C-alpha positions, 0 to 999 in steps of 0.5 A: 153576483147580481145587485138587486136595486132597492125598490126599483127592480133593477139588476146590475153586476158587480164584482166582474171589474174593469168598465162594467163595474164601474158603471155598476157603481156610478147608477143610483141605488135609489130612485129620485122622486121627480120633484125634489124640495130645496127650501123651508123647514123638514119637519120632525115627521120627514127627518125621522123617515129619513133616518128610519130608512137610512138606518133599514138601508145600511143594516140591510143584508144587501147593504152589507154584501154590497159594502164587502164588495166595494171594500174587495173592489178598494172603493171608499166605503164611506163615500159610498154609504154618503152617496147612498144617504144623498139618494135616500134623501132625493128617494124620498122627495128632499134635494140632497143638498137641502137635506144634508142643510137641514140635518146641519140645523137641527140643533137650531130647528129643534132645540129642546127635542132630546129626540132629535 
């Protein structure tokens, strides 16, 4: 079975066990942008883009396949989903730590916005 690296055009083997399997899961699924935002305030548009991209990614057939394989391999699928979300932040040009901090501050930064 091959794992297609979304938007990157890479293919790797998954489910082969051993060292090759470890290498597969250690590789990023989403390529980060070269420059990452690390401070300031993320606007609603950027946060909404992150939410939409993550929803599409997590609900995709590719993710379902990969998560089934991960579970069969005895991997923690929650950790994998979090890893992918962190990678998605960086794919969108936002440093993962700043992105997580921005999510934590949504109620503070958008106090009257029920959509957020």
